[in-house]
C-alpha positions in Angstrom: 17.3 -6.9 -10.9 18.9 -8.4 -7.8 16.5 -9.3 -5.0 13.5 -9.4 -7.3 11.9 -12.6 -8.6 10.3 -13.1 -11.9 6.7 -14.4 -12.0 6.3 -17.8 -13.7 3.4 -16.4 -15.7 5.6 -13.7 -17.3 3.9 -11.0 -15.3 7.1 -9.1 -14.6 9.2 -8.4 -11.6 8.0 -7.9 -8.0 7.1 -4.2 -7.6 6.8 -3.8 -11.4 3.9 -6.1 -11.3 2.4 -4.3 -8.3 2.2 -1.1 -10.4 0.3 -2.8 -13.1 -2.2 -4.8 -11.1 -4.9 -2.2 -11.5 -8.2 -3.7 -10.4 -7.0 -7.3 -10.7 -6.3 -9.4 -7.6 -3.6 -12.1 -7.5 -4.7 -15.7 -6.9 -3.3 -15.5 -3.4 -4.7 -12.4 -1.7 -1.8 -12.3 0.8 0.6 -12.1 -2.2 -1.5 -9.3 -3.5 -1.3 -7.4 -0.2 2.5 -8.0 -0.2 2.8 -6.6 -3.7 0.9 -3.5 -2.7 3.2 -3.1 0.2 6.2 -3.4 -2.1 4.8 -0.8 -4.4 4.2 1.6 -1.5 7.8 1.1 -0.4 8.9 2.0 -4.0 6.8 5.1 -3.9 8.3 6.1 -0.5 11.7 5.8 -2.0 10.7 8.0 -4.9 9.2 10.5 -2.4 12.5 10.5 -0.5 14.3 11.4 -3.7 11.8 14.1 -4.3 12.6 15.6 -0.9 16.3 15.3 -1.5 15.7 17.5 -4.6 16.9 14.8 -7.0 15.6 15.3 -10.5 11.9 14.1 -10.4 10.2 15.8 -13.3 8.8 12.5 -14.7 5.1 13.2 -15.0 4.4 9.4 -15.1 6.0 8.9 -11.7 3.9 11.8 -10.3 0.7 10.3 -11.8 1.5 6.8 -10.5 2.2 8.1 -7.0 -1.1 10.0 -7.1 -3.1 7.0 -8.2 -1.5 4.9 -5.5 -2.1 7.4 -2.7 -5.6 8.4 -3.8 -7.0 5.1 -4.9 -4.9 2.0 -4.2 -3.8 2.8 -0.7 -7.3 3.7 0.7 -8.6 0.5 -0.9 -5.7 -1.5 0.5 -6.5 -0.2 4.0 -10.2 -1.3 3.5 -8.9 -4.7 2.5 -6.9 -5.0 5.7 -9.4 -3.4 8.1 -12.5 -4.9 6.6 -11.3 -8.4 6.0 -7.7 -9.4 6.7 -7.6 -8.1 10.3 -10.9 -9.5 11.4 -10.0 -12.9 9.8 -6.7 -12.9 11.6 -8.3 -12.0 14.9 -10.7 -15.0 14.5 -8.0 -17.5 13.6 -5.3 -16.4 16.0 -4.9 -18.1 19.4 -4.1 -16.4 22.7 -0.4 -17.2 22.2 -0.3 -15.0 19.1 -1.2 -11.8 21.0 -2.0 -10.1 17.7 -4.9 -7.9 18.9 -2.8 -5.0 20.2 -0.7 -5.0 17.1 -3.8 -4.9 14.8 -5.3 -2.1 17.0 -2.0 -0.1 16.6 -2.0 -0.7 12.8 -5.6 0.5 12.6 -4.7 3.7 14.5 -1.7 4.0 12.1 -4.1 3.9 9.2 -5.9 7.0 10.6 -2.6 8.8 11.0 -1.6 7.8 7.5 -4.8 9.1 6.0 -4.2 12.5 7.7 -0.6 12.6 6.7 -1.4 11.6 3.1 -3.5 14.8 2.4 -0.6 17.3 2.2 1.5 14.8 0.2 -1.3 14.5 -2.4 -1.6 18.3 -2.5 2.1 18.7 -3.2 2.0 16.0 -5.9 -1.0 17.6 -7.5 0.8 21.0 -7.5 3.8 19.3 -9.2 1.5 17.7 -11.8 -0.2 21.1 -12.5 2.9 23.3 -12.6 5.7 20.9 -13.6 7.8 22.5 -10.8 9.1 19.6 -8.7 10.9 21.8 -6.1 9.1 21.2 -2.8 8.6 24.0 -0.3 10.1 23.4 3.2 6.6 22.6 4.5 5.8 20.2 1.6 9.2 18.5 2.1 8.6 18.0 5.8 5.2 16.5 5.1 6.4 14.2 2.4 9.4 13.0 4.4 7.2 12.3 7.5 4.7 10.4 5.4 7.3 8.2 3.8 8.9 7.5 7.2 5.6 6.7 8.8 4.6 4.3 6.0 7.9 2.4 6.1 7.5 1.9 9.9 4.0 0.7 9.3 5.0 -1.7 6.5 7.7 -3.2 8.7 5.1 -4.4 11.2 2.7 -5.7 8.5 5.4 -7.5 6.6 7.2 -9.0 9.6 4.3 -9.8 11.8 0.9 -9.7 10.2 1.5 -11.3 6.8 3.6 -14.2 8.2 1.0 -14.9 10.9 -1.8 -14.7 8.3 0.0 -17.3 6.1 0.1 -19.7 9.0 -3.3 -19.1 10.5 -5.7 -18.4 7.7 -7.5 -21.3 6.1 -8.0 -21.9 2.4 -11.6 -20.9 2.9 -10.4 -17.6 4.6 -8.1 -16.9 1.7 -10.9 -17.5 -0.8 -13.2 -15.3 1.1 -10.6 -12.6 1.4 -9.9 -12.7 -2.3 -13.6 -12.6 -3.2 -14.1 -9.5 -1.0 -11.1 -7.8 -2.5 -12.4 -8.4 -6.0 -15.9 -7.1 -5.0 -14.3 -4.0 -3.5 -12.4 -3.3 -6.7 -15.6 -3.8 -8.8 -17.6 -1.5 -6.6 -14.9 1.2 -6.7 -14.7 0.9 -10.5 -18.5 1.3 -10.8 -18.5 4.3 -8.4 -15.9 6.0 -10.7 -18.2 5.8 -13.7 
């Protein structure tokens, strides 16, 4: 597919791999975060198609979106707020002026969590009934959520991740990856 790169380990295409990461963490934690961003963008595109009343009766897509919105995205936010953002604050100089951006992204995470609830409810209804037609209220909520997430991802992909790639040390990246792995293990144990 144009614009996607194959992974040298045979792990699939970008985006495709993000959907299959599960509890694994890529060797470079910033690549992992970028993959989760890509997967969320793909889900937002699917949500847009759902709002546009395009045929969306694939139960697998509904299930994947629900897993991402209920499990992956909240954990991703914890990765950013608990580890990435504090590391970036410590390593960035005054010229970077990243503090306000990180504060705004943290506030966006709160808005996202609130906006996500009606989207999850709509997807759960679709999963239960098989009826993919959204009500006007559901459609508005889904469209607003997708638009919000896209705006948020633009800032993270254009500012935060490039700055992190320049500022974070090898030790920072190792620490970030270890914390991400620990977070996934704890979540898996809590689900048992």
